[in-house]
GUVO-171199 format. One record per residue (C-alpha): residue number from 1; residue in three letters; y, z, x. Coordinates in Angstrom, 1 decimal, decimal comma. Example, Ala and Ser with C-alpha at 12.3 -4.5 7.8 and 13.67 -1.06 7.14 Angstrom:
<torgus>
+-----+---------+--------+--------+--------+
: num : residuo :      Y :      Z :      X :
+-----+---------+--------+--------+--------+
:   1 :     ala :   -4,5 :    7,8 :   12,3 :
:   2 :     ser :   -1,1 :    7,1 :   13,7 :
+-----+---------+--------+--------+--------+
</torgus>
This chain:
<torgus>
+-----+---------+--------+--------+--------+
: num : residuo :      Y :      Z :      X :
+-----+---------+--------+--------+--------+
:   1 :     met :    3,9 :   -0,8 :  -17,7 :
:   2 :     gly :    2,6 :   -2,7 :  -20,7 :
:   3 :     ala :   -1,0 :   -3,7 :  -21,6 :
:   4 :     asn :   -0,3 :   -7,2 :  -20,5 :
:   5 :     thr :    0,8 :   -6,0 :  -17,0 :
:   6 :     tyr :   -2,4 :   -4,0 :  -16,6 :
:   7 :     gln :   -4,5 :   -7,0 :  -17,8 :
:   8 :     phe :   -2,7 :   -9,2 :  -15,2 :
:   9 :     leu :   -3,2 :   -6,6 :  -12,4 :
:  10 :     leu :   -6,9 :   -6,1 :  -13,3 :
:  11 :     glu :   -7,4 :   -9,9 :  -13,0 :
:  12 :     lys :   -5,7 :   -9,9 :   -9,6 :
:  13 :     tyr :   -7,7 :   -6,8 :   -8,5 :
:  14 :     arg :  -10,9 :   -8,7 :   -9,3 :
:  15 :     thr :   -9,8 :  -11,5 :   -7,0 :
:  16 :     ile :   -9,5 :   -9,1 :   -4,1 :
:  17 :     trp :  -12,7 :   -7,1 :   -4,8 :
:  18 :     lys :  -15,0 :   -9,8 :   -6,1 :
:  19 :     asn :  -18,3 :   -7,8 :   -6,1 :
:  20 :     arg :  -17,0 :   -4,7 :   -7,9 :
:  21 :     val :  -18,5 :   -3,7 :  -11,2 :
:  22 :     leu :  -15,7 :   -3,1 :  -13,6 :
:  23 :     his :  -16,9 :   -1,4 :  -16,8 :
:  24 :     ala :  -15,2 :   -2,4 :  -20,1 :
:  25 :     glu :  -17,0 :   -0,1 :  -22,6 :
:  26 :     asn :  -14,2 :    0,4 :  -25,1 :
:  27 :     lys :  -11,6 :    1,0 :  -22,4 :
:  28 :     ser :   -8,2 :   -0,5 :  -21,9 :
:  29 :     glu :   -7,4 :   -2,7 :  -18,9 :
:  30 :     glu :   -5,3 :    0,2 :  -17,5 :
:  31 :     glu :   -8,3 :    2,6 :  -17,7 :
:  32 :     ile :  -10,7 :    0,1 :  -16,2 :
:  33 :     leu :   -8,3 :   -0,7 :  -13,3 :
:  34 :     lys :   -7,5 :    3,0 :  -12,6 :
:  35 :     glu :  -11,2 :    3,9 :  -12,8 :
:  36 :     ala :  -12,1 :    1,2 :  -10,3 :
:  37 :     ile :   -9,3 :    2,3 :   -7,9 :
:  38 :     lys :  -10,4 :    5,9 :   -8,1 :
:  39 :     arg :  -14,0 :    4,9 :   -7,4 :
:  40 :     asp :  -12,8 :    3,0 :   -4,4 :
:  41 :     leu :  -10,6 :    5,8 :   -3,1 :
:  42 :     leu :  -13,5 :    8,3 :   -3,5 :
:  43 :     asp :  -15,8 :    5,8 :   -1,8 :
:  44 :     glu :  -18,3 :    6,1 :   -4,7 :
:  45 :     asn :  -19,6 :    2,6 :   -4,0 :
:  46 :     ser :  -21,2 :    3,8 :   -0,8 :
:  47 :     his :  -24,1 :    6,0 :   -0,1 :
:  48 :     pro :  -23,0 :    9,7 :    0,1 :
:  49 :     arg :  -23,8 :   10,0 :    3,8 :
:  50 :     ala :  -21,8 :    6,9 :    4,6 :
:  51 :     arg :  -18,6 :    7,8 :    2,6 :
:  52 :     lys :  -15,3 :    7,8 :    4,4 :
:  53 :     pro :  -12,4 :   10,2 :    3,8 :
:  54 :     ile :  -10,0 :    9,3 :    1,0 :
:  55 :     his :   -7,1 :    8,5 :    3,4 :
:  56 :     his :   -9,3 :    6,0 :    5,3 :
:  57 :     lys :  -10,2 :    4,3 :    2,0 :
:  58 :     tyr :   -6,5 :    4,2 :    1,0 :
:  59 :     val :   -5,5 :    2,5 :    4,3 :
:  60 :     ser :   -8,3 :    0,0 :    3,9 :
:  61 :     ala :   -7,3 :   -0,8 :    0,4 :
:  62 :     thr :   -3,7 :   -1,1 :    1,3 :
:  63 :     lys :   -4,5 :   -3,5 :    4,1 :
:  64 :     arg :   -6,7 :   -5,6 :    1,9 :
:  65 :     ile :   -4,0 :   -5,9 :   -0,7 :
:  66 :     ala :   -1,3 :   -6,6 :    1,9 :
:  67 :     glu :   -3,4 :   -9,4 :    3,5 :
:  68 :     ser :   -4,3 :  -11,0 :    0,2 :
:  69 :     asp :   -2,7 :  -14,1 :   -1,3 :
:  70 :     leu :   -1,1 :  -12,1 :   -4,2 :
:  71 :     thr :    2,6 :  -12,2 :   -4,9 :
:  72 :     ser :    4,7 :   -9,5 :   -3,3 :
:  73 :     gln :    5,4 :   -7,9 :   -6,7 :
:  74 :     cys :    1,7 :   -7,8 :   -7,5 :
:  75 :     lys :    1,0 :   -6,2 :   -4,2 :
:  76 :     ile :    3,6 :   -3,6 :   -4,7 :
:  77 :     glu :    2,3 :   -2,7 :   -8,2 :
:  78 :     leu :   -1,3 :   -2,4 :   -7,0 :
:  79 :     ile :   -0,3 :   -0,3 :   -4,0 :
:  80 :     arg :    1,9 :    1,9 :   -6,3 :
:  81 :     ile :   -1,1 :    2,6 :   -8,5 :
:  82 :     his :   -3,2 :    3,4 :   -5,4 :
:  83 :     ile :   -0,5 :    5,9 :   -4,3 :
:  84 :     asp :   -0,3 :    7,5 :   -7,7 :
:  85 :     leu :   -4,0 :    7,9 :   -7,9 :
:  86 :     leu :   -4,3 :    9,2 :   -4,4 :
:  87 :     glu :   -1,7 :   11,9 :   -5,1 :
:  88 :     gln :   -3,6 :   12,9 :   -8,3 :
:  89 :     leu :   -6,9 :   13,1 :   -6,5 :
:  90 :     lys :   -5,4 :   15,2 :   -3,7 :
:  91 :     glu :   -4,0 :   17,7 :   -6,3 :
:  92 :     asn :   -7,5 :   18,1 :   -7,8 :
+-----+---------+--------+--------+--------+
</torgus>
């Protein structure tokens, strides 16, 4: 995927998760998007005692994406990135 694709997906991600802090300190849109998704999958936005397992967070994120007003292609791309990152996190 090109930089413009990640810029577009990051904009769409922001419409679904409106209150998420997305850091842009000298990072590409791809890095910002993937970092935000990883934080969400690891439930780092919650207090440590209230964190949910990674698979619960994946299901919640997928549902939120599926129920959004995004185009089907955009939904597929965001879910694909979630799957890729979930697999990477499971390996580590």
